[in-house]
C-alpha positions in Angstrom: 1.4 6.4 -6.1 4.5 5.9 -4.0 2.8 3.1 -2.1 1.9 1.3 -5.3 5.6 1.2 -6.4 6.5 -0.2 -3.0 4.0 -3.0 -3.6 5.5 -3.6 -7.0 8.9 -3.7 -5.4 7.7 -6.2 -2.8 6.2 -8.5 -5.4 9.5 -8.3 -7.4 11.4 -9.2 -4.2 9.3 -12.3 -3.6 9.6 -13.4 -7.2 13.4 -12.7 -7.2 14.0 -14.7 -4.0 11.9 -17.5 -5.3 13.5 -17.8 -8.7 17.0 -17.2 -7.1 16.4 -20.2 -4.8 15.2 -22.2 -7.7 18.4 -21.5 -9.7 20.6 -22.3 -6.6 18.9 -25.6 -5.9 19.0 -26.5 -9.6 22.8 -26.0 -9.7 23.6 -27.2 -6.2 21.4 -30.3 -6.1 21.1 -31.0 -9.8 17.3 -31.0 -9.5 14.9 -30.4 -12.4 13.7 -26.8 -12.6 10.2 -27.7 -11.5 11.5 -29.5 -8.4 13.9 -26.6 -7.6 11.1 -24.0 -7.8 8.7 -26.2 -5.9 11.2 -26.7 -3.0 11.9 -22.9 -3.0 8.2 -22.2 -2.7 7.8 -24.7 0.2 10.7 -23.1 2.0 9.5 -19.5 1.5 6.0 -20.4 2.6 7.3 -22.4 5.5 5.2 -25.4 4.4 8.1 -27.8 4.3 6.4 -30.9 3.0 9.6 -33.0 3.1 9.0 -34.8 -0.2 12.0 -33.0 -1.7 15.0 -32.0 0.4 18.6 -31.2 -0.1 21.1 -34.1 -0.1 24.5 -32.4 -0.6 26.3 -30.5 2.1 26.3 -27.3 0.0 22.6 -27.6 -0.6 22.0 -28.0 3.2 24.2 -25.0 4.0 22.5 -22.9 1.4 19.1 -24.0 2.7 19.8 -22.6 6.2 20.7 -19.2 4.8 17.9 -19.3 2.3 15.4 -20.0 5.0 16.5 -17.1 7.2 16.8 -14.6 4.4 14.0 -15.8 2.2 11.4 -16.0 4.9 12.4 -12.6 6.2 12.1 -11.1 2.7 8.7 -12.7 2.1 7.3 -11.6 5.5 8.6 -8.0 4.9 7.1 -8.0 1.4 3.7 -9.3 2.7 3.8 -6.6 5.3 4.3 -3.9 2.7 1.5 -5.3 0.5 -0.9 -5.6 3.5 -0.1 -2.1 4.7 -0.8 -0.6 1.3 -4.1 -2.4 1.0 -5.1 -1.5 4.6 -4.2 2.2 4.2 -6.0 2.4 0.9 -9.1 0.8 2.4 -8.9 3.1 5.4 -8.5 6.1 3.1 -11.5 5.1 1.1 -13.7 4.6 4.2 -12.5 7.9 5.7 -13.5 9.7 2.5 -16.9 8.0 2.5 -17.5 9.0 6.1 -16.4 12.6 5.3 -18.8 12.8 2.4 -21.7 11.4 4.5 -21.2 13.8 7.4 -20.3 16.8 5.3 -22.9 19.5 5.0 -22.4 19.4 1.3 -23.6 16.2 -0.1 -22.1 14.7 -3.2 -25.2 15.7 -5.3 -25.2 19.3 -4.1 -21.4 19.5 -4.8 -22.0 18.3 -8.3 -24.8 20.9 -8.8 -22.5 23.7 -7.6 -19.8 22.6 -10.0 -22.4 22.6 -12.8 -23.6 26.1 -11.9 -20.0 27.3 -11.8 -19.3 25.8 -15.2 -22.4 27.6 -16.6 -21.3 30.9 -15.1 -17.9 30.5 -16.6 -19.4 29.7 -20.0 -21.6 32.8 -19.8 -18.6 35.0 -18.9 -16.6 33.6 -21.9 -19.5 34.3 -24.2 -19.7 38.0 -23.0 -15.9 38.4 -23.5 -15.7 37.0 -27.0 -17.4 40.0 -28.8 -14.9 42.3 -27.0 -11.9 40.5 -28.5 -13.1 41.1 -32.1 
């Protein structure tokens, strides 16, 4: 479960850096919210279409820092998400291989569990009259 929370944190980081950039561009450049979020997304994904770009000196200075920090955060977050998915898949495949190569197949394991449950029920039935 720890890995799942890391993934949630990574998704939160991506969303926070994206929205934070949108807020900054909205206030620094005076752009509409949609344009600000759009430009933030093009920076973070390194697409850089060029149709919207900062005009003010403050916007340009912010963009330099935002590119270095934002792209680093996004790459880190994608690495965390990818690692979690990869490890989960490897774990699932390992378990499948273990069950396939195990002398106890899944079906025989379930049969043993069922027999154990019946034996436990029988023992409980024998003990009940003694309690009265």
